C-alpha positions as semicolon CSV with decimal commas, in nm:
position;residue;x (nm);y (nm);z (nm)
1;M;-3,971;-3,253;11,637
2;R;-3,786;-3,493;11,866
3;I;-3,807;-3,254;12,162
4;I;-4,185;-3,229;12,127
5;H;-4,205;-3,608;12,107
6;W;-4,010;-3,645;12,433
7;F;-4,225;-3,379;12,605
8;F;-4,533;-3,577;12,502
9;V;-4,383;-3,903;12,635
10;V;-4,286;-3,736;12,966
11;A;-4,633;-3,575;12,999
12;V;-4,810;-3,908;12,940
13;A;-4,579;-4,080;13,191
14;L;-4,653;-3,814;13,455
15;F;-5,026;-3,839;13,387
16;V;-5,025;-4,220;13,421
17;S;-4,812;-4,194;13,737
18;G;-5,058;-3,946;13,885
19;I;-5,355;-4,174;13,816
20;A;-5,168;-4,469;13,970
21;L;-5,090;-4,260;14,279
22;V;-5,457;-4,164;14,323
23;I;-5,570;-4,526;14,289
24;A;-5,306;-4,650;14,533
25;G;-5,403;-4,380;14,784
26;A;-5,771;-4,469;14,759
27;R;-5,702;-4,837;14,815
28;T;-5,481;-4,763;15,113
29;A;-5,741;-4,535;15,267
30;R;-6,008;-4,800;15,223
31;H;-5,802;-5,060;15,410
32;T;-5,662;-4,836;15,683
33;P;-5,797;-4,925;16,030
34;P;-5,979;-4,652;16,225
35;A;-5,765;-4,403;16,409
36;E;-5,631;-4,514;16,745
37;T;-5,800;-4,214;16,905
38;A;-6,146;-4,354;16,831
39;A;-6,331;-4,453;17,149
40;R;-6,364;-4,823;17,216
41;I;-6,704;-4,948;17,319
42;V;-6,674;-5,146;17,639
43;P;-7,005;-5,277;17,775
44;V;-7,019;-5,237;18,153
45;A;-7,379;-5,270;18,267
46;S;-7,567;-5,598;18,262
47;V;-7,895;-5,634;18,074
48;K;-8,073;-5,636;18,410
49;Q;-7,907;-5,307;18,512
50;I;-8,002;-5,145;18,181
51;M;-8,360;-5,268;18,219
52;K;-8,395;-5,146;18,577
53;G;-8,200;-4,823;18,540
54;I;-8,286;-4,703;18,189
55;T;-8,548;-4,901;18,000
56;G;-8,803;-4,957;18,279
57;P;-8,820;-4,598;18,403
58;A;-8,819;-4,460;18,047
59;A;-9,095;-4,697;17,935
60;A;-9,304;-4,608;18,239
61;T;-9,266;-4,236;18,168
62;V;-9,372;-4,274;17,804
63;F;-9,650;-4,521;17,885
64;N;-9,792;-4,308;18,167
65;A;-9,749;-3,969;17,995
66;V;-10,096;-3,973;17,842
67;S;-10,411;-4,128;17,981
68;F;-10,787;-4,089;17,981
69;T;-10,981;-4,177;18,294
70;M;-11,358;-4,209;18,309
71;S;-11,505;-4,097;18,637
72;S;-11,828;-3,954;18,773
73;R;-11,695;-3,611;18,678
74;G;-11,651;-3,718;18,318
75;T;-11,342;-3,797;18,118
76;E;-11,020;-3,677;18,274
77;E;-10,725;-3,635;18,041
78;K;-10,364;-3,653;18,152
79;A;-10,106;-3,530;17,902
80;P;-9,792;-3,317;17,895
81;H;-9,869;-2,946;17,859
82;T;-9,554;-2,750;17,923
83;N;-9,232;-2,762;17,724
84;E;-9,060;-2,915;18,027
85;E;-9,319;-3,195;18,049
86;W;-9,283;-3,270;17,677
87;E;-8,905;-3,264;17,715
88;T;-8,924;-3,518;17,998
89;V;-9,128;-3,757;17,783
90;G;-8,897;-3,696;17,487
91;N;-8,591;-3,770;17,699
92;S;-8,750;-4,096;17,805
93;A;-8,829;-4,185;17,444
94;A;-8,465;-4,119;17,353
95;A;-8,358;-4,339;17,647
96;L;-8,574;-4,621;17,506
97;I;-8,401;-4,590;17,171
98;E;-8,058;-4,591;17,329
99;S;-8,139;-4,881;17,560
100;G;-8,246;-5,081;17,253
101;N;-7,907;-4,998;17,101
102;L;-7,733;-5,104;17,422
103;M;-7,908;-5,442;17,405
104;L;-7,728;-5,508;17,076
105;I;-7,373;-5,434;17,195
106;G;-7,124;-5,707;17,272
107;S;-7,227;-6,011;17,470
108;R;-7,564;-5,859;17,562
109;A;-7,712;-5,982;17,234
110;V;-7,834;-6,325;17,341
111;D;-7,888;-6,434;16,981
112;K;-7,893;-6,291;16,630
113;G;-8,262;-6,369;16,575
114;D;-8,545;-6,270;16,805
115;W;-8,322;-6,071;17,041
116;V;-8,223;-5,839;16,758
117;K;-8,583;-5,814;16,630
118;M;-8,718;-5,736;16,976
119;S;-8,445;-5,481;17,045
120;Q;-8,527;-5,319;16,711
121;A;-8,898;-5,314;16,805
122;L;-8,805;-5,117;17,118
123;I;-8,592;-4,880;16,910
124;D;-8,876;-4,834;16,660
125;A;-9,136;-4,767;16,930
126;G;-8,902;-4,521;17,100
127;T;-8,844;-4,344;16,769
128;V;-9,218;-4,303;16,712
129;A;-9,257;-4,175;17,069
130;L;-8,971;-3,929;17,020
131;R;-9,132;-3,794;16,702
132;A;-9,467;-3,767;16,878
133;T;-9,314;-3,568;17,163
134;A;-9,137;-3,339;16,915
135;A;-9,477;-3,277;16,753
136;K;-9,634;-3,244;17,101
137;N;-9,901;-3,490;16,991
138;A;-10,059;-3,657;17,295
139;E;-10,269;-3,896;17,084
140;Q;-9,960;-4,033;16,910
141;V;-9,780;-4,073;17,243
142;M;-10,079;-4,268;17,375
143;A;-10,092;-4,487;17,065
144;V;-9,720;-4,569;17,077
145;G;-9,749;-4,659;17,445
146;E;-9,904;-4,988;17,337
147;D;-9,610;-5,057;17,104
148;V;-9,363;-4,981;17,382
149;N;-9,550;-5,215;17,615
150;A;-9,573;-5,488;17,349
151;S;-9,200;-5,470;17,271
152;C;-9,121;-5,513;17,640
153;D;-9,375;-5,791;17,700
154;N;-9,268;-5,992;17,393
155;C;-8,903;-5,983;17,496
156;H;-8,977;-6,064;17,861
157;R;-9,190;-6,364;17,764
158;K;-8,896;-6,518;17,581
159;Y;-8,588;-6,396;17,768
160;Q;-8,663;-6,273;18,121
161;R;-8,492;-6,495;18,375
162;G;-8,640;-6,362;18,697
163;S;-8,620;-6,030;18,873
């Protein structure tokens, strides 16, 4: 009977040790810094460079992708028709989303209030535009053009410091 008693004691001790090892491992993993191989984000471009090189051209492409013009010949519609045209507008919508993200990195974020809200408005408008291009829906692209324009205008009214 004593041998069985000692086997039970040893089994319980091993079980408790195993649980302690799992808990210790989980806590260590939770507090371990990211791997050294992870890429560091180092902002390089200024806000002005991002606006002129990415945001402005992308916004213009999305904004001008769909239009309706009244003329003596009637209503003329301009919209993407081919897969390549839709892809171009979609790429620009994705660039708007990413430029909004870039506005939030490092010292580019001027403040934690309106700057963040306005950057998020650009991201949101770009996301709607990207979905509209994926659905190849010209009416949705036209509707979101106003949101893209409003997000730009609101931010420029408060933060633009000259061209």
